[in-house]
N, C-alpha and C positions, 0 to 999 in steps of 0.2 A: 499472796499475791504476786505477781512477776515484775522484774525489772524489765526497762525498756529494752535493754541489752537480750534478756531471755527470750522475750517475745521477738526480736529479730529472728532468733537464733532458730525457733520454733518455727517462725512464720516462713523460712525458707530453707524449711527442713535440711539445718547443717549439723551434723552431728558432731561432736565434742570428744577429743579423745586426750583424758589427762594422763601424765604419767610422773612418777617421782624419780629424781635424778639422786644419787649418792648425797646429795645437799641438800636434800628435801625439799628444792624449788621446785615449784609444778611448772610445766611448759603445755601451752594449749596448741594444739593442732587443728585446724578447721578440715574436716573431711569432705568438703565440699561435691568433691568428685564420686563419692559413694552414693550418693542421691538418684546420680543421673544414671539413668538405665536405658538400655537400648535393646531392638529384637534381633534377629540373626541375620537378616539382608544389611543394618546398618553396620552391625560389628564386622559381616564379611569385607565390607567396602573399608572401613578402619583399617583392618588386618590387611587388608589387598590380597585376600583368597576367595575361592566359591564359599557359596551358600551351604552346598553339601558339606564342604571339610567344616565348615562353622558348626553343623548340624551332628557331624561325626565325633567333634570334640564334645560337644555339650553331651551326648550319649555317652564317650565313655567318662565323663566327669571331669575332665581337664580345663573347663573353664571356671575360675575361683567366681566363687559367689551366685552363679548362674541359678536360676529358680525357674520351674515350667510353673505356669497359671493357666489351665486349661489347657487349651492347643497351642501357647505360646509361651516362647522363652521370653526372659526379662535376665538381660546380662549389664551387671554394672561396669562403669566405668572408672577405672584406677589413671590418675593423671590423664583423661583424655583417652583412655584405651583400653579393651578389655584385656583381663590377664588370664593367659595359658599357661598352666603347667605343664613343664617338660616331661615327654613323656620316657619310659625306661629303655626302649630299645629303639633301634633304627636311625637314621639322619636326624639332626637337629632340624625343627621348623625352618621354613626359609617366610613366615608371616612377618609383616612390619611391627617392628618391637618397641618405636616411637613414634609420636604424633608426626607426621611429616609436617614441611617447612610449610607455611602460609600459604593458601590458595591465594589466586586472584577472582574475585567476584564480580559479575558483571551482571547489572539488572537495569530495568526502568523505572523510571519515578512517575507513577501515573499525574499526580497533581499538576506535575511542570508539565506533563503533555496538555493538561485541561487548560491552564493557565496561558501556554502559548498558541491554543487554537480561542479562547476569549480576545486576548489581549494580542494583535498579530503585529505591534511592533515588538513585542517581546519575544526574543529567539535565546530561552535557557537552552543549555544542553538537558535534554531527559535522560541519555543513559548515563550511569554511575558505572566507572570502574575503580574496586577498593581494591588494593596490592598489598596484602598482609596489614600490617598496623600503620601504612603510611594514610596521607589524608586520602578521601575519596578523589576522584578526577570526574567532573563533567562533561560529558564531549555529545556529540551526534551520530559519530559513525565510530564503530571498533571493527578492525580487521584481526582477526586471530589467524596468527601461522603456526598452527600445531592441535594438537588433539585437546578436545574439550568435550564438556558434557552438559546437557540441561537439565536442572535439579527443581522438581517440585514438591516441596513439604509441607504443607498445609498445617502441620501439630507442630514443627519444628521451624520457624521464621528465621532468619536473619536478624541481626539486632537492629537494622535499621527498619525492618517489620516484611522486607520482601519475602514472598512466599515461593515465588518461581524466578531463577537465577541459572547464569552459566558461571561452571568453576573451571577455571583455567591453572593447569599445573605452574610453578613459580617460573620454569625453565622455559617458558611458550612465549614468544616475542608477540607484543600486541602494538599495533599502531594506532590510534586514537587522532580524531579529526574534528574539529568545530568551525562551525560555518558561519559568516557574516550575515547580517539581514539584507537581502536583497532588494 
């Protein structure tokens, strides 16, 4: 019979690593990042290199824990990033070693659009601007002064449930506007 905590760990596919120190006290580390895998395109995006370079690294066996299943690669993430084994020759790799600063996400809340259409006196902001770990900002218009990209990931939605959003780097300036009811 499993305890509630054991069921939780098995259900979330979190592996536990136990090791003993010199004083024989056990320490537990949750390795939740080990259970998350990505493909070559997402790994290239995280490392900020092209997909072909990721495939070259995979062919050379330099991506730790990567497995080929059929025609696709499953690349595990360690602290949110694929782990590249350094080569023995040539210059050092120029790929990103750490997860970049938190991006800004912009998406539309469909329920608020429907609510505003149903009740003409209601004028809630339908665009959400989520900057890093700050509270979301609701508005009617967003002006983006810099590079951004439109992302559609139906299999990996944001924590809010959004499957289509705009990603903006942290250094890009955004101007939000909220309109009053006319």
